[in-house]
MIMAR-605912 format. One line per field, with one value per residue: residue number from 1; x, y, z of N, C-alpha, C in turn; chain. Coordinates in steps of 0.2 Angstrom, whole numbers, plus 5000, padded with zeros to 4 digits. Layout:
BEGIN
num c(NUM / ...)
n_xx c(X / ...)
n_yy c(Y / ...)
n_zz c(Z / ...)
ca_xx c(X / ...)
ca_yy c(Y / ...)
ca_zz c(Z / ...)
c_xx c(X / ...)
c_yy c(Y / ...)
c_zz c(Z / ...)
chaine c(A / ...)
// end
This chain:
BEGIN
num c(1 / 2 / 3 / 4 / 5 / 6 / 7 / 8 / 9 / 10 / 11 / 12 / 13 / 14 / 15 / 16 / 17 / 18 / 19 / 20 / 21 / 22 / 23 / 24 / 25 / 26 / 27 / 28 / 29 / 30 / 31 / 32 / 33 / 34 / 35 / 36 / 37 / 38 / 39 / 40 / 41 / 42 / 43 / 44 / 45 / 46 / 47 / 48 / 49 / 50 / 51 / 52 / 53 / 54 / 55 / 56 / 57 / 58 / 59 / 60 / 61 / 62 / 63 / 64 / 65 / 66 / 67 / 68 / 69 / 70 / 71 / 72 / 73 / 74 / 75 / 76 / 77 / 78 / 79 / 80 / 81 / 82 / 83 / 84 / 85 / 86 / 87 / 88 / 89 / 90 / 91 / 92 / 93 / 94 / 95 / 96 / 97 / 98 / 99 / 100 / 101 / 102 / 103 / 104 / 105 / 106 / 107 / 108 / 109 / 110 / 111 / 112 / 113 / 114 / 115 / 116 / 117 / 118 / 119 / 120 / 121 / 122 / 123 / 124 / 125 / 126 / 127 / 128 / 129 / 130 / 131 / 132 / 133 / 134 / 135 / 136 / 137 / 138 / 139 / 140 / 141 / 142 / 143 / 144 / 145 / 146 / 147 / 148 / 149 / 150 / 151 / 152 / 153 / 154 / 155 / 156 / 157 / 158 / 159 / 160 / 161 / 162 / 163 / 164 / 165 / 166 / 167 / 168 / 169 / 170 / 171 / 172 / 173 / 174 / 175 / 176 / 177 / 178 / 179 / 180 / 181 / 182 / 183 / 184 / 185 / 186 / 187 / 188 / 189 / 190 / 191 / 192 / 193 / 194 / 195 / 196 / 197 / 198 / 199 / 200 / 201 / 202 / 203 / 204 / 205 / 206 / 207 / 208 / 209 / 210 / 211 / 212 / 213 / 214 / 215 / 216 / 217 / 218 / 219 / 220 / 221 / 222 / 223 / 224 / 225 / 226 / 227 / 228 / 229 / 230 / 231 / 232 / 233 / 234 / 235 / 236 / 237 / 238 / 239 / 240 / 241 / 242 / 243 / 244 / 245 / 246 / 247 / 248)
n_xx c(4589 / 4597 / 4610 / 4609 / 4611 / 4622 / 4630 / 4625 / 4633 / 4645 / 4647 / 4643 / 4655 / 4665 / 4661 / 4665 / 4677 / 4682 / 4683 / 4689 / 4700 / 4700 / 4700 / 4713 / 4720 / 4715 / 4722 / 4737 / 4737 / 4733 / 4745 / 4755 / 4752 / 4756 / 4766 / 4772 / 4766 / 4769 / 4782 / 4796 / 4801 / 4811 / 4812 / 4815 / 4824 / 4827 / 4842 / 4843 / 4841 / 4830 / 4832 / 4840 / 4849 / 4856 / 4874 / 4873 / 4870 / 4883 / 4885 / 4893 / 4894 / 4893 / 4885 / 4871 / 4863 / 4853 / 4851 / 4843 / 4831 / 4827 / 4826 / 4820 / 4812 / 4804 / 4801 / 4794 / 4784 / 4791 / 4804 / 4817 / 4831 / 4846 / 4843 / 4847 / 4856 / 4872 / 4878 / 4880 / 4882 / 4876 / 4865 / 4867 / 4874 / 4883 / 4894 / 4892 / 4903 / 4899 / 4895 / 4881 / 4868 / 4869 / 4865 / 4855 / 4841 / 4829 / 4818 / 4802 / 4807 / 4819 / 4837 / 4839 / 4849 / 4853 / 4851 / 4849 / 4848 / 4842 / 4838 / 4825 / 4822 / 4806 / 4796 / 4781 / 4763 / 4747 / 4740 / 4745 / 4752 / 4763 / 4776 / 4787 / 4803 / 4811 / 4820 / 4836 / 4843 / 4858 / 4865 / 4884 / 4880 / 4869 / 4873 / 4876 / 4872 / 4864 / 4851 / 4848 / 4851 / 4838 / 4828 / 4829 / 4830 / 4815 / 4808 / 4811 / 4806 / 4792 / 4787 / 4788 / 4778 / 4766 / 4766 / 4763 / 4753 / 4744 / 4743 / 4748 / 4745 / 4737 / 4747 / 4756 / 4749 / 4753 / 4755 / 4755 / 4769 / 4769 / 4767 / 4783 / 4798 / 4800 / 4787 / 4782 / 4772 / 4757 / 4760 / 4772 / 4770 / 4762 / 4772 / 4782 / 4776 / 4773 / 4787 / 4792 / 4782 / 4788 / 4801 / 4795 / 4790 / 4800 / 4808 / 4816 / 4815 / 4819 / 4832 / 4833 / 4835 / 4829 / 4811 / 4802 / 4788 / 4770 / 4761 / 4744 / 4736 / 4735 / 4731 / 4719 / 4714 / 4702 / 4701 / 4710 / 4709 / 4698 / 4703 / 4717 / 4717 / 4716 / 4731 / 4735 / 4731 / 4739 / 4753 / 4750 / 4752 / 4765 / 4772 / 4780 / 4790 / 4806 / 4817 / 4837 / 4846 / 4848 / 4858 / 4874)
n_yy c(4957 / 4955 / 4957 / 4947 / 4936 / 4939 / 4936 / 4922 / 4916 / 4917 / 4911 / 4899 / 4897 / 4898 / 4886 / 4876 / 4882 / 4876 / 4862 / 4858 / 4863 / 4854 / 4841 / 4842 / 4843 / 4828 / 4822 / 4823 / 4820 / 4805 / 4802 / 4805 / 4796 / 4784 / 4784 / 4783 / 4772 / 4760 / 4747 / 4738 / 4726 / 4710 / 4698 / 4684 / 4675 / 4655 / 4646 / 4635 / 4618 / 4616 / 4625 / 4630 / 4628 / 4619 / 4623 / 4636 / 4651 / 4660 / 4675 / 4688 / 4703 / 4711 / 4722 / 4718 / 4712 / 4725 / 4729 / 4717 / 4716 / 4728 / 4730 / 4716 / 4707 / 4717 / 4731 / 4733 / 4747 / 4757 / 4753 / 4756 / 4753 / 4755 / 4752 / 4737 / 4726 / 4716 / 4714 / 4711 / 4718 / 4729 / 4723 / 4721 / 4708 / 4695 / 4688 / 4670 / 4654 / 4650 / 4657 / 4661 / 4675 / 4680 / 4680 / 4687 / 4685 / 4690 / 4678 / 4674 / 4679 / 4675 / 4673 / 4668 / 4663 / 4665 / 4659 / 4664 / 4666 / 4677 / 4694 / 4704 / 4720 / 4730 / 4739 / 4744 / 4748 / 4748 / 4742 / 4732 / 4737 / 4746 / 4755 / 4769 / 4766 / 4752 / 4739 / 4727 / 4714 / 4703 / 4687 / 4680 / 4669 / 4668 / 4673 / 4665 / 4660 / 4666 / 4662 / 4655 / 4670 / 4678 / 4669 / 4671 / 4683 / 4687 / 4679 / 4688 / 4698 / 4695 / 4697 / 4710 / 4714 / 4708 / 4717 / 4730 / 4730 / 4727 / 4716 / 4711 / 4708 / 4697 / 4688 / 4685 / 4674 / 4661 / 4646 / 4625 / 4618 / 4606 / 4609 / 4613 / 4623 / 4630 / 4634 / 4642 / 4654 / 4659 / 4668 / 4668 / 4651 / 4653 / 4659 / 4652 / 4643 / 4649 / 4652 / 4642 / 4639 / 4649 / 4645 / 4634 / 4640 / 4648 / 4637 / 4632 / 4622 / 4608 / 4611 / 4614 / 4603 / 4596 / 4593 / 4610 / 4612 / 4615 / 4604 / 4604 / 4597 / 4605 / 4619 / 4616 / 4613 / 4617 / 4628 / 4636 / 4641 / 4651 / 4661 / 4667 / 4667 / 4682 / 4685 / 4674 / 4677 / 4689 / 4687 / 4677 / 4687 / 4689 / 4680 / 4674 / 4673 / 4675 / 4686 / 4681 / 4684 / 4697 / 4704 / 4701)
n_zz c(4542 / 4534 / 4539 / 4548 / 4542 / 4536 / 4549 / 4551 / 4542 / 4546 / 4558 / 4553 / 4548 / 4555 / 4560 / 4553 / 4553 / 4565 / 4565 / 4555 / 4562 / 4574 / 4570 / 4564 / 4577 / 4582 / 4573 / 4576 / 4587 / 4586 / 4579 / 4590 / 4600 / 4592 / 4593 / 4605 / 4610 / 4608 / 4604 / 4600 / 4589 / 4583 / 4572 / 4565 / 4551 / 4555 / 4557 / 4550 / 4545 / 4537 / 4531 / 4521 / 4509 / 4496 / 4488 / 4475 / 4461 / 4464 / 4473 / 4468 / 4472 / 4486 / 4486 / 4479 / 4486 / 4488 / 4476 / 4473 / 4480 / 4477 / 4462 / 4459 / 4471 / 4478 / 4482 / 4499 / 4511 / 4519 / 4522 / 4517 / 4503 / 4510 / 4522 / 4523 / 4528 / 4531 / 4543 / 4557 / 4570 / 4571 / 4574 / 4586 / 4588 / 4584 / 4571 / 4568 / 4568 / 4560 / 4550 / 4554 / 4558 / 4577 / 4590 / 4608 / 4617 / 4626 / 4632 / 4642 / 4656 / 4653 / 4647 / 4627 / 4616 / 4598 / 4583 / 4567 / 4549 / 4543 / 4548 / 4556 / 4562 / 4568 / 4571 / 4578 / 4582 / 4594 / 4587 / 4579 / 4568 / 4557 / 4562 / 4560 / 4551 / 4545 / 4548 / 4540 / 4543 / 4537 / 4535 / 4536 / 4527 / 4520 / 4508 / 4503 / 4491 / 4476 / 4475 / 4489 / 4497 / 4490 / 4495 / 4510 / 4510 / 4506 / 4514 / 4528 / 4521 / 4521 / 4533 / 4534 / 4527 / 4535 / 4544 / 4537 / 4534 / 4545 / 4553 / 4562 / 4576 / 4575 / 4569 / 4576 / 4586 / 4597 / 4591 / 4592 / 4603 / 4593 / 4582 / 4579 / 4577 / 4568 / 4564 / 4576 / 4577 / 4571 / 4561 / 4557 / 4553 / 4540 / 4533 / 4531 / 4522 / 4512 / 4509 / 4507 / 4493 / 4487 / 4482 / 4474 / 4465 / 4456 / 4451 / 4464 / 4473 / 4472 / 4480 / 4493 / 4508 / 4518 / 4518 / 4521 / 4520 / 4524 / 4531 / 4520 / 4529 / 4540 / 4538 / 4536 / 4548 / 4559 / 4568 / 4563 / 4548 / 4544 / 4552 / 4546 / 4535 / 4530 / 4530 / 4523 / 4511 / 4508 / 4508 / 4498 / 4487 / 4486 / 4483 / 4468 / 4453 / 4449 / 4442 / 4447 / 4441 / 4435 / 4435 / 4432)
ca_xx c(4589 / 4605 / 4615 / 4607 / 4613 / 4630 / 4630 / 4625 / 4638 / 4650 / 4642 / 4644 / 4662 / 4667 / 4661 / 4671 / 4687 / 4682 / 4681 / 4696 / 4707 / 4699 / 4704 / 4719 / 4721 / 4716 / 4728 / 4740 / 4737 / 4733 / 4751 / 4760 / 4749 / 4757 / 4775 / 4776 / 4764 / 4773 / 4786 / 4802 / 4800 / 4813 / 4807 / 4821 / 4823 / 4829 / 4847 / 4842 / 4845 / 4826 / 4828 / 4848 / 4848 / 4859 / 4876 / 4870 / 4872 / 4888 / 4881 / 4894 / 4897 / 4885 / 4877 / 4866 / 4858 / 4849 / 4850 / 4839 / 4825 / 4823 / 4824 / 4816 / 4807 / 4799 / 4799 / 4789 / 4785 / 4796 / 4811 / 4823 / 4839 / 4851 / 4844 / 4848 / 4865 / 4876 / 4882 / 4878 / 4885 / 4871 / 4858 / 4868 / 4876 / 4891 / 4892 / 4895 / 4908 / 4895 / 4889 / 4872 / 4867 / 4869 / 4860 / 4854 / 4833 / 4825 / 4808 / 4799 / 4814 / 4824 / 4839 / 4840 / 4853 / 4845 / 4854 / 4848 / 4849 / 4841 / 4833 / 4821 / 4816 / 4802 / 4792 / 4774 / 4757 / 4746 / 4733 / 4747 / 4754 / 4772 / 4779 / 4792 / 4809 / 4808 / 4828 / 4833 / 4849 / 4857 / 4867 / 4885 / 4876 / 4863 / 4875 / 4885 / 4871 / 4859 / 4844 / 4850 / 4848 / 4833 / 4824 / 4830 / 4826 / 4808 / 4806 / 4811 / 4802 / 4786 / 4788 / 4786 / 4769 / 4761 / 4767 / 4761 / 4744 / 4743 / 4741 / 4754 / 4743 / 4735 / 4754 / 4759 / 4746 / 4758 / 4755 / 4756 / 4773 / 4769 / 4772 / 4791 / 4800 / 4800 / 4780 / 4780 / 4767 / 4753 / 4764 / 4778 / 4766 / 4761 / 4778 / 4785 / 4771 / 4772 / 4792 / 4790 / 4780 / 4793 / 4805 / 4794 / 4790 / 4807 / 4811 / 4823 / 4815 / 4824 / 4836 / 4829 / 4838 / 4823 / 4805 / 4798 / 4782 / 4768 / 4755 / 4738 / 4729 / 4736 / 4728 / 4712 / 4711 / 4695 / 4705 / 4714 / 4709 / 4696 / 4709 / 4722 / 4716 / 4719 / 4738 / 4738 / 4730 / 4746 / 4757 / 4751 / 4756 / 4773 / 4775 / 4781 / 4796 / 4810 / 4829 / 4842 / 4853 / 4847 / 4865 / 4877)
ca_yy c(4952 / 4954 / 4958 / 4941 / 4930 / 4939 / 4934 / 4916 / 4915 / 4921 / 4907 / 4892 / 4897 / 4894 / 4878 / 4872 / 4881 / 4871 / 4857 / 4857 / 4861 / 4848 / 4835 / 4842 / 4839 / 4821 / 4817 / 4823 / 4813 / 4801 / 4802 / 4805 / 4789 / 4779 / 4785 / 4785 / 4765 / 4756 / 4740 / 4737 / 4720 / 4708 / 4695 / 4681 / 4666 / 4653 / 4644 / 4626 / 4613 / 4615 / 4634 / 4630 / 4628 / 4617 / 4628 / 4638 / 4653 / 4666 / 4683 / 4693 / 4710 / 4711 / 4727 / 4714 / 4713 / 4728 / 4729 / 4711 / 4719 / 4735 / 4727 / 4708 / 4706 / 4722 / 4739 / 4737 / 4753 / 4756 / 4747 / 4755 / 4748 / 4758 / 4750 / 4730 / 4728 / 4713 / 4717 / 4710 / 4721 / 4734 / 4720 / 4719 / 4702 / 4694 / 4683 / 4666 / 4655 / 4645 / 4664 / 4665 / 4681 / 4677 / 4686 / 4684 / 4689 / 4686 / 4676 / 4675 / 4679 / 4670 / 4672 / 4663 / 4663 / 4666 / 4660 / 4668 / 4669 / 4685 / 4698 / 4713 / 4727 / 4731 / 4744 / 4740 / 4746 / 4741 / 4741 / 4730 / 4744 / 4746 / 4763 / 4772 / 4764 / 4745 / 4736 / 4722 / 4710 / 4700 / 4683 / 4679 / 4661 / 4669 / 4676 / 4657 / 4659 / 4671 / 4660 / 4656 / 4676 / 4679 / 4663 / 4672 / 4690 / 4683 / 4678 / 4695 / 4704 / 4695 / 4699 / 4716 / 4715 / 4707 / 4725 / 4736 / 4728 / 4729 / 4712 / 4707 / 4705 / 4691 / 4684 / 4683 / 4671 / 4658 / 4638 / 4621 / 4614 / 4599 / 4611 / 4615 / 4630 / 4635 / 4637 / 4643 / 4658 / 4663 / 4672 / 4660 / 4647 / 4655 / 4664 / 4645 / 4643 / 4656 / 4653 / 4632 / 4640 / 4653 / 4640 / 4628 / 4644 / 4647 / 4629 / 4629 / 4619 / 4603 / 4613 / 4614 / 4601 / 4594 / 4599 / 4612 / 4612 / 4614 / 4600 / 4605 / 4600 / 4609 / 4624 / 4613 / 4614 / 4622 / 4634 / 4643 / 4640 / 4657 / 4667 / 4667 / 4672 / 4689 / 4683 / 4669 / 4679 / 4693 / 4684 / 4673 / 4690 / 4689 / 4672 / 4676 / 4672 / 4682 / 4685 / 4682 / 4686 / 4703 / 4707 / 4695)
ca_zz c(4540 / 4530 / 4543 / 4554 / 4537 / 4539 / 4557 / 4548 / 4537 / 4550 / 4560 / 4549 / 4545 / 4563 / 4564 / 4550 / 4556 / 4571 / 4562 / 4554 / 4566 / 4578 / 4564 / 4567 / 4586 / 4583 / 4568 / 4579 / 4595 / 4585 / 4579 / 4597 / 4604 / 4589 / 4592 / 4613 / 4613 / 4600 / 4604 / 4595 / 4589 / 4579 / 4571 / 4559 / 4551 / 4560 / 4553 / 4546 / 4540 / 4532 / 4529 / 4521 / 4502 / 4493 / 4483 / 4466 / 4458 / 4469 / 4473 / 4469 / 4476 / 4492 / 4487 / 4475 / 4489 / 4489 / 4469 / 4472 / 4481 / 4471 / 4455 / 4459 / 4475 / 4479 / 4488 / 4505 / 4512 / 4525 / 4525 / 4513 / 4504 / 4513 / 4528 / 4523 / 4531 / 4532 / 4547 / 4565 / 4575 / 4570 / 4577 / 4594 / 4591 / 4579 / 4563 / 4573 / 4562 / 4554 / 4546 / 4555 / 4564 / 4581 / 4596 / 4611 / 4615 / 4634 / 4635 / 4646 / 4657 / 4650 / 4642 / 4624 / 4610 / 4595 / 4578 / 4558 / 4542 / 4544 / 4556 / 4556 / 4567 / 4565 / 4577 / 4578 / 4588 / 4595 / 4582 / 4575 / 4561 / 4559 / 4564 / 4559 / 4549 / 4546 / 4545 / 4540 / 4543 / 4532 / 4539 / 4527 / 4525 / 4517 / 4504 / 4499 / 4481 / 4476 / 4478 / 4496 / 4499 / 4488 / 4499 / 4516 / 4510 / 4503 / 4522 / 4530 / 4517 / 4521 / 4540 / 4534 / 4521 / 4540 / 4548 / 4535 / 4534 / 4552 / 4554 / 4568 / 4582 / 4572 / 4567 / 4584 / 4588 / 4598 / 4589 / 4597 / 4601 / 4590 / 4576 / 4575 / 4580 / 4564 / 4564 / 4583 / 4575 / 4565 / 4557 / 4553 / 4549 / 4532 / 4529 / 4530 / 4518 / 4507 / 4504 / 4501 / 4487 / 4480 / 4478 / 4468 / 4458 / 4453 / 4451 / 4467 / 4477 / 4474 / 4482 / 4499 / 4510 / 4522 / 4516 / 4523 / 4517 / 4530 / 4527 / 4520 / 4533 / 4546 / 4537 / 4535 / 4555 / 4560 / 4574 / 4561 / 4542 / 4545 / 4556 / 4546 / 4526 / 4527 / 4530 / 4517 / 4506 / 4506 / 4506 / 4492 / 4484 / 4484 / 4480 / 4460 / 4450 / 4448 / 4439 / 4452 / 4435 / 4430 / 4437 / 4430)
c_xx c(4597 / 4610 / 4614 / 4610 / 4620 / 4632 / 4630 / 4631 / 4643 / 4652 / 4645 / 4652 / 4667 / 4667 / 4665 / 4678 / 4688 / 4684 / 4688 / 4701 / 4706 / 4701 / 4708 / 4723 / 4722 / 4720 / 4736 / 4740 / 4736 / 4743 / 4756 / 4759 / 4752 / 4765 / 4776 / 4771 / 4763 / 4775 / 4791 / 4801 / 4808 / 4813 / 4815 / 4818 / 4829 / 4836 / 4848 / 4842 / 4838 / 4825 / 4836 / 4844 / 4856 / 4866 / 4872 / 4872 / 4874 / 4885 / 4887 / 4897 / 4891 / 4880 / 4872 / 4861 / 4849 / 4848 / 4841 / 4830 / 4823 / 4821 / 4817 / 4812 / 4801 / 4800 / 4792 / 4791 / 4785 / 4802 / 4812 / 4830 / 4843 / 4851 / 4842 / 4856 / 4865 / 4879 / 4876 / 4878 / 4880 / 4865 / 4858 / 4871 / 4883 / 4890 / 4894 / 4900 / 4905 / 4892 / 4883 / 4874 / 4867 / 4867 / 4858 / 4846 / 4830 / 4817 / 4807 / 4803 / 4820 / 4831 / 4841 / 4844 / 4850 / 4849 / 4852 / 4852 / 4849 / 4837 / 4830 / 4819 / 4811 / 4797 / 4784 / 4769 / 4754 / 4740 / 4736 / 4750 / 4760 / 4770 / 4787 / 4796 / 4807 / 4820 / 4832 / 4841 / 4852 / 4866 / 4874 / 4882 / 4870 / 4867 / 4879 / 4878 / 4864 / 4850 / 4846 / 4847 / 4840 / 4829 / 4825 / 4826 / 4819 / 4802 / 4804 / 4804 / 4793 / 4784 / 4785 / 4779 / 4767 / 4762 / 4764 / 4757 / 4742 / 4740 / 4745 / 4751 / 4743 / 4740 / 4757 / 4755 / 4749 / 4755 / 4756 / 4762 / 4776 / 4773 / 4780 / 4792 / 4799 / 4793 / 4779 / 4773 / 4762 / 4757 / 4769 / 4776 / 4764 / 4767 / 4782 / 4781 / 4771 / 4781 / 4794 / 4786 / 4782 / 4797 / 4803 / 4793 / 4796 / 4811 / 4815 / 4822 / 4817 / 4831 / 4837 / 4831 / 4835 / 4816 / 4805 / 4791 / 4778 / 4764 / 4749 / 4734 / 4731 / 4733 / 4720 / 4709 / 4706 / 4696 / 4709 / 4715 / 4707 / 4702 / 4712 / 4721 / 4718 / 4728 / 4742 / 4739 / 4735 / 4748 / 4758 / 4755 / 4764 / 4776 / 4778 / 4789 / 4798 / 4815 / 4831 / 4845 / 4850 / 4855 / 4870 / 4883)
c_yy c(4950 / 4952 / 4949 / 4934 / 4931 / 4934 / 4927 / 4911 / 4913 / 4912 / 4898 / 4891 / 4894 / 4890 / 4875 / 4876 / 4875 / 4867 / 4853 / 4855 / 4854 / 4842 / 4833 / 4839 / 4835 / 4817 / 4819 / 4820 / 4809 / 4798 / 4801 / 4797 / 4784 / 4777 / 4783 / 4777 / 4761 / 4750 / 4738 / 4729 / 4716 / 4698 / 4692 / 4674 / 4662 / 4648 / 4639 / 4627 / 4614 / 4623 / 4636 / 4626 / 4623 / 4622 / 4630 / 4643 / 4659 / 4673 / 4686 / 4698 / 4709 / 4717 / 4722 / 4713 / 4717 / 4730 / 4723 / 4717 / 4725 / 4734 / 4720 / 4709 / 4711 / 4724 / 4739 / 4743 / 4752 / 4754 / 4749 / 4752 / 4749 / 4757 / 4740 / 4731 / 4719 / 4713 / 4717 / 4713 / 4727 / 4729 / 4718 / 4712 / 4702 / 4693 / 4676 / 4662 / 4649 / 4652 / 4666 / 4670 / 4676 / 4682 / 4685 / 4688 / 4687 / 4687 / 4672 / 4673 / 4676 / 4672 / 4669 / 4665 / 4662 / 4664 / 4660 / 4667 / 4675 / 4687 / 4702 / 4716 / 4729 / 4735 / 4747 / 4743 / 4744 / 4738 / 4736 / 4732 / 4743 / 4754 / 4762 / 4769 / 4755 / 4743 / 4730 / 4718 / 4704 / 4694 / 4684 / 4673 / 4663 / 4671 / 4670 / 4656 / 4666 / 4668 / 4657 / 4665 / 4679 / 4674 / 4668 / 4682 / 4689 / 4684 / 4684 / 4698 / 4702 / 4697 / 4707 / 4718 / 4714 / 4715 / 4730 / 4736 / 4726 / 4723 / 4707 / 4706 / 4699 / 4686 / 4682 / 4679 / 4663 / 4649 / 4634 / 4620 / 4612 / 4603 / 4615 / 4625 / 4635 / 4639 / 4639 / 4650 / 4657 / 4662 / 4671 / 4655 / 4648 / 4659 / 4658 / 4642 / 4644 / 4656 / 4647 / 4639 / 4644 / 4649 / 4636 / 4634 / 4645 / 4642 / 4629 / 4624 / 4612 / 4604 / 4614 / 4604 / 4595 / 4598 / 4598 / 4615 / 4614 / 4611 / 4605 / 4604 / 4603 / 4617 / 4623 / 4615 / 4620 / 4628 / 4640 / 4646 / 4648 / 4664 / 4670 / 4668 / 4676 / 4688 / 4680 / 4672 / 4685 / 4691 / 4679 / 4679 / 4694 / 4683 / 4673 / 4673 / 4674 / 4680 / 4689 / 4680 / 4692 / 4708 / 4702 / 4695)
c_zz c(4536 / 4536 / 4549 / 4545 / 4536 / 4543 / 4557 / 4547 / 4540 / 4554 / 4561 / 4548 / 4550 / 4564 / 4561 / 4548 / 4563 / 4571 / 4561 / 4559 / 4573 / 4575 / 4563 / 4572 / 4584 / 4576 / 4572 / 4586 / 4592 / 4584 / 4585 / 4599 / 4600 / 4588 / 4598 / 4613 / 4607 / 4604 / 4597 / 4596 / 4585 / 4577 / 4563 / 4558 / 4552 / 4556 / 4556 / 4543 / 4534 / 4531 / 4522 / 4513 / 4497 / 4489 / 4476 / 4465 / 4463 / 4466 / 4469 / 4472 / 4481 / 4491 / 4482 / 4479 / 4489 / 4481 / 4470 / 4474 / 4482 / 4466 / 4453 / 4463 / 4475 / 4483 / 4494 / 4510 / 4522 / 4527 / 4515 / 4511 / 4509 / 4522 / 4528 / 4525 / 4531 / 4538 / 4554 / 4571 / 4577 / 4575 / 4588 / 4597 / 4585 / 4574 / 4570 / 4566 / 4559 / 4547 / 4546 / 4559 / 4570 / 4588 / 4602 / 4613 / 4624 / 4631 / 4639 / 4653 / 4656 / 4647 / 4636 / 4618 / 4602 / 4586 / 4569 / 4553 / 4543 / 4547 / 4551 / 4560 / 4564 / 4571 / 4576 / 4583 / 4588 / 4593 / 4579 / 4568 / 4560 / 4558 / 4562 / 4552 / 4550 / 4543 / 4545 / 4539 / 4539 / 4536 / 4532 / 4524 / 4520 / 4510 / 4499 / 4491 / 4483 / 4476 / 4487 / 4499 / 4497 / 4491 / 4507 / 4516 / 4508 / 4510 / 4526 / 4529 / 4521 / 4527 / 4540 / 4532 / 4529 / 4541 / 4545 / 4533 / 4540 / 4555 / 4559 / 4573 / 4583 / 4569 / 4571 / 4589 / 4589 / 4593 / 4594 / 4598 / 4594 / 4582 / 4571 / 4578 / 4573 / 4559 / 4570 / 4582 / 4573 / 4557 / 4550 / 4548 / 4541 / 4527 / 4528 / 4524 / 4511 / 4503 / 4502 / 4493 / 4483 / 4477 / 4473 / 4462 / 4456 / 4449 / 4457 / 4472 / 4481 / 4477 / 4491 / 4501 / 4513 / 4520 / 4524 / 4523 / 4524 / 4527 / 4526 / 4526 / 4538 / 4544 / 4534 / 4542 / 4556 / 4565 / 4569 / 4555 / 4541 / 4546 / 4550 / 4536 / 4525 / 4527 / 4522 / 4511 / 4503 / 4505 / 4501 / 4487 / 4482 / 4482 / 4472 / 4460 / 4449 / 4445 / 4443 / 4446 / 4432 / 4432 / 4434 / 4433)
chaine c(A / A / A / A / A / A / A / A / A / A / A / A / A / A / A / A / A / A / A / A / A / A / A / A / A / A / A / A / A / A / A / A / A / A / A / A / A / A / A / A / A / A / A / A / A / A / A / A / A / A / A / A / A / A / A / A / A / A / A / A / A / A / A / A / A / A / A / A / A / A / A / A / A / A / A / A / A / A / A / A / A / A / A / A / A / A / A / A / A / A / A / A / A / A / A / A / A / A / A / A / A / A / A / A / A / A / A / A / A / A / A / A / A / A / A / A / A / A / A / A / A / A / A / A / A / A / A / A / A / A / A / A / A / A / A / A / A / A / A / A / A / A / A / A / A / A / A / A / A / A / A / A / A / A / A / A / A / A / A / A / A / A / A / A / A / A / A / A / A / A / A / A / A / A / A / A / A / A / A / A / A / A / A / A / A / A / A / A / A / A / A / A / A / A / A / A / A / A / A / A / A / A / A / A / A / A / A / A / A / A / A / A / A / A / A / A / A / A / A / A / A / A / A / A / A / A / A / A / A / A / A / A / A / A / A / A / A / A / A / A / A / A / A / A / A / A / A / A)
// end
């Protein structure tokens, strides 16, 4: 009987060890799956009048952007401050005559030119979660003032928030062209609204040249109101008042 108990103990130990090894192999398999079954996407804030603020507080040294990210806007998982660049060549493009990032991408088999105030590279898996490091690119125009820079970076960070929350697929649902290029998909629809709220909370709303606020009626539509509640709640957490003069 004692021998039976001993054998039984070893049997249970074997089951336990097998379970641990099985779990470890499953984790490794999932990790490999996430690495190889991903796609890299570049999202951006369009260079438009609706996203351009009137002159404000001078930025000073451009290293200010990285400090603004860490000390005021808030760090997002996957994005190191050292991966925030004022360099269009890293994006495979150039800084155009107006100071905007300019690069090309293929849409429906056609090459189109993008002109952006800021852009972000992020890799996502099939479930819509971020995988690996994030890179952010800022245009010269984004540095026209501290207010403008904060507005652009807030927009790009909202893309990162969406990827970190695993809501990329929901955010990528295309919207009607009637809502304009600034609201071409669900994510940008919410990001534009959050961005406008960010300007209002910081007292900069009067600096915007054209009203880019998303009409409340759009959000009350039966098609999207519930579907986007998670994104709405997520981005609301970032629409806070900040101190752009933490560095003189």
